[in-house]
N, C-alpha and C positions, 0 to 999 in steps of 0.2 A: 691717840697717844695720851691725851689729857685724861680720858676715862680710866686708862690703865694706871696712871699716876694717882688719881683720886682713889681708885680701888685699893692700891697699895697703902696709901695713907690711912684710909678708913680701917683697913685690916690692922695696921700698926696701932691705931688708937684703940681698937676693940680688944687687943691682946692684954691691955692693962699693964701691970707692974712687972715687966720682964726686964732683965738686964739688957743693955744695948746689944751685946753679942748674941743673946738668945733671940732677940727680935730679928736681927740680921739673919741668923740661921733659919728661923721659922719662915721668913719671907723668901729666902733662897730656896728652901724646900717647897714652898707653895708655888712660886713663880718660875723657878729655875728650869723645870722640865719644859715649860711652854716657850721660854726663851731659847733653850737648846733646840727644840723642835723647829722654831722659826729659822734659826741659823742653818740647820740641816736642809730645810726646804730651799732657802736662798742658794746654798752651795750646790745642791743637786740641780736646781733650775739653771744655774750658770753652766754647769757641766753639760746638761742636756742641750742648752742653746749652742754651746761650742761644738758639740757632736753634730747637731743639725746643720751648722754652718760648714762643717767639714774641716774645721781648724785644729781639732784635737782628736787623736785616736781614741776609740772607746774602751780599749783594754790594753793591758801590758803585752798580751800575746800579739796583738796587731802591731804594737811598737817594735817588737822583736822581729816580726816578719818583714817590716820595712827596712831593717838594717841589712 
């Protein structure tokens, strides 16, 4: 985590004289997809773990069949 923070700070220093909103947008575009990917991986792993435990149906069609 510390390395990621340092990387973001070094990137911000390297960009030079940008307005604060331009820096924020640039950092969001640079690191946002990786953050989003991490969130998707965490959510999918939780869903897979629930399915493996049998606590949640795997699809909406299975939920409808249970009713």
